[in-house]
C-alpha positions in Angstrom: 0.0 0.0 0.0 1.3 3.5 -0.9 1.7 5.9 1.9 -0.6 8.9 1.6 -0.9 12.0 3.8 -3.4 14.8 3.4 -1.7 18.2 3.2 -4.9 20.2 4.1 -4.9 18.8 7.7 -2.7 19.5 10.7 -3.1 17.2 13.7 -0.5 18.7 16.0 -0.8 22.4 16.9 0.1 23.8 20.3 -1.2 26.9 22.0 -0.6 29.1 25.0 -2.5 26.5 27.1 0.8 24.8 27.4 4.1 25.7 25.8 2.9 27.3 22.5 3.4 31.0 21.6 0.0 31.4 19.8 -3.5 31.5 21.1 -6.2 29.1 20.0 -7.8 31.9 18.0 -4.5 32.7 16.2 -4.1 29.0 15.4 -7.6 28.7 14.0 -7.2 31.9 11.9 -3.9 30.7 10.5 -5.4 27.3 9.6 -8.2 29.1 7.7 -5.7 31.3 5.9 -3.7 28.2 4.8 -6.9 26.5 3.6 -6.8 23.6 6.0 -9.9 21.5 6.4 -8.9 19.8 9.7 -7.1 21.2 12.6 -6.3 19.4 15.9 -5.5 21.8 18.7 -3.2 20.0 21.1 -1.5 20.8 24.4 0.8 19.0 26.8 -0.6 17.4 29.9 0.6 15.6 33.0 -1.1 13.5 35.6 -1.8 16.6 37.7 -3.0 18.9 34.9 -6.2 20.5 36.0 -7.1 22.8 33.0 -8.2 20.3 30.5 -12.0 21.1 30.9 -11.1 24.8 30.4 -9.1 23.9 27.3 -11.9 21.7 25.7 -14.5 24.4 26.4 -12.3 27.0 24.6 -11.8 24.6 21.7 -15.5 24.0 21.5 -16.1 27.6 20.5 -14.5 26.8 17.1 -16.3 23.5 16.4 -19.1 23.3 13.9 -18.0 26.3 11.8 -18.1 25.8 8.1 -15.0 24.8 6.2 -12.8 23.7 9.1 -13.1 20.7 11.3 -11.6 21.5 14.7 -10.6 18.8 17.1 -9.2 18.8 20.7 -6.2 16.7 21.6 -3.9 16.3 24.6 -0.3 15.2 24.4 1.1 12.8 27.0 4.4 11.1 27.3 4.9 7.4 27.7 6.1 6.6 31.2 7.2 2.9 31.1 7.2 -0.3 29.2 3.8 -1.1 30.6 2.5 1.8 28.5 1.3 4.0 31.3 0.8 7.6 30.2 1.4 10.9 32.0 -2.3 11.7 31.7 -5.0 12.9 34.1 -6.9 10.0 35.6 -10.2 11.5 34.5 -10.1 12.9 30.9 -12.7 15.4 29.9 -15.2 14.2 27.3 -14.3 17.0 25.0 -11.0 15.4 24.2 -11.0 13.8 20.8 -7.5 12.4 20.6 -4.6 11.5 22.9 -1.3 12.1 21.3 1.1 9.5 22.7 4.6 10.7 22.7 8.2 9.4 23.4 9.5 12.5 25.2 11.7 10.4 27.4 13.0 6.8 27.0 10.4 4.5 28.6 11.9 1.7 30.7 10.5 -0.9 33.1 11.2 1.5 36.0 9.9 4.7 34.4 10.9 7.4 31.9 14.6 8.1 31.6 16.3 11.2 30.2 18.2 10.4 26.9 21.5 11.5 28.5 21.0 8.9 31.2 20.4 6.2 28.6 23.4 7.3 26.6 25.6 6.9 29.7 24.1 3.5 30.4 24.8 2.4 26.8 28.4 3.6 27.0 29.1 1.8 30.3 27.4 -1.3 29.1 24.6 -1.5 31.6 22.1 -1.3 28.7 22.2 -2.0 25.0 20.8 -0.5 21.8 18.7 -3.6 21.3 17.2 -3.2 24.8 16.4 0.4 24.2 14.6 -0.4 21.0 12.8 -3.3 22.5 11.6 -1.2 25.4 10.5 1.6 23.2 8.5 -0.6 20.8 6.9 -2.5 23.7 5.9 0.7 25.6 4.5 2.3 22.4 2.4 -0.7 21.6 1.1 -1.0 25.2 0.4 2.8 25.5 -2.1 2.8 22.6 -4.2 0.0 24.1 -7.7 0.8 25.5 -6.4 0.0 29.0 -4.0 2.9 28.8 -5.5 5.3 26.3 -9.1 6.5 27.0 -9.5 8.2 23.6 -8.4 7.4 20.1 -4.6 7.4 20.2 -2.4 9.3 17.8 1.2 8.4 17.9 3.1 11.7 17.9 6.7 11.9 16.4 7.1 8.1 16.6 10.8 7.2 17.3 11.8 10.8 17.8 13.7 9.8 21.0 16.1 7.4 19.1 18.4 10.1 17.7 18.6 11.6 21.2 20.4 8.4 22.3 22.5 8.2 19.2 20.4 5.6 17.4 18.6 5.6 14.0 15.3 4.2 13.0 17.3 2.1 10.5 18.6 -0.1 13.4 15.1 -1.2 14.4 15.0 -4.8 13.3 12.6 -5.5 10.5 10.5 -8.1 12.4 10.3 -5.8 15.4 9.1 -2.9 13.2 6.6 -5.2 11.4 5.2 -6.4 14.7 4.8 -2.8 16.0 3.1 -1.8 12.8 0.7 -4.7 13.1 -0.2 -3.8 16.7 -0.7 -0.2 15.8 -3.1 -1.2 12.9 -5.0 -3.5 15.2 -5.4 -0.7 17.8 -7.0 1.7 15.3 -4.4 4.4 16.2 -3.4 7.2 13.9 0.3 7.8 13.3 1.6 11.3 12.7 4.2 12.2 10.1 5.9 14.9 12.1 7.3 18.0 10.4 9.3 19.4 13.4 11.2 16.2 14.2 11.2 14.7 10.6 10.0 11.3 11.8 9.1 8.6 11.4 11.4 7.7 8.6 10.3 6.6 5.1 11.1 3.0 6.0 8.8 3.2 9.1 6.1 5.0 7.1 6.2 2.2 4.5 5.9 -0.5 7.1 2.9 1.3 8.6 1.2 1.9 5.3 1.7 -1.7 4.3 -0.7 -2.8 7.1 -3.1 0.0 6.6 -2.2 2.3 9.5 -3.9 5.7 8.9 -1.2 8.4 8.5 -1.8 12.1 9.2 0.4 15.2 9.0 1.4 17.1 12.1 3.4 20.3 12.2 4.0 20.1 16.0 3.8 23.9 15.7 4.4 26.1 18.7 3.7 29.3 16.6 0.8 29.8 14.2 3.2 30.7 11.4 4.2 27.0 11.2 0.8 25.5 10.9 0.2 23.5 7.7 3.7 24.0 6.4 5.2 20.8 5.0 8.8 20.2 4.0 10.0 17.2 5.8 6.5 15.6 5.6 6.5 15.6 1.8 10.1 14.5 1.7 9.3 11.6 4.0 6.1 10.4 2.5 6.7 11.3 -1.2 3.0 10.7 -2.1 0.5 13.1 -0.7 -3.1 14.0 -1.2 -4.7 17.4 -0.9 
């Protein structure tokens, strides 16, 4: 199956509700100016985040308007190989998507800073193969219904690998194929991320081969970057508009 990504959608746009520089209104206006038909407004959460109802209520003001489908998403990091997410225990009903992200390296004992993993690999207490195995296992577990209460969207899949000196190319073919199959079975979306230029064409091909839905995400933190695709088109090659 050929990988296809729509260029008139942006599924990963941050605002001032977390670490973005632009307001929801500015993001929506920019999306309209760029001719987008789908916009997912997303902000980072943690387990103790209390403002999600306020966020979804603010996003709701832009829903139902002609010409632009507006969604609400929250982005949470994977915590461990069990797939636990840094997500509030009770998630507001206005959340459409949970963006599942590898901000740190998930391990059996919790998320580790990439620098810590680099030291462990250098001193021989862990291996590249173990890091890859843990990352793939945690990713697959995190998108299960037991861990993710809304439809999952894998954000910047494998973005943590270069931070520990590894490439997606070293992910063994059978491991990648198994992960792609588990993602397809879960019904999760996978983002082709503009900011981090991931996942790689090889990973995208493996996902497309088993029918995983692919979407474009700018990971923008300023409205000027919404719907601008350079690495996305280079990665996918074939796009639809």
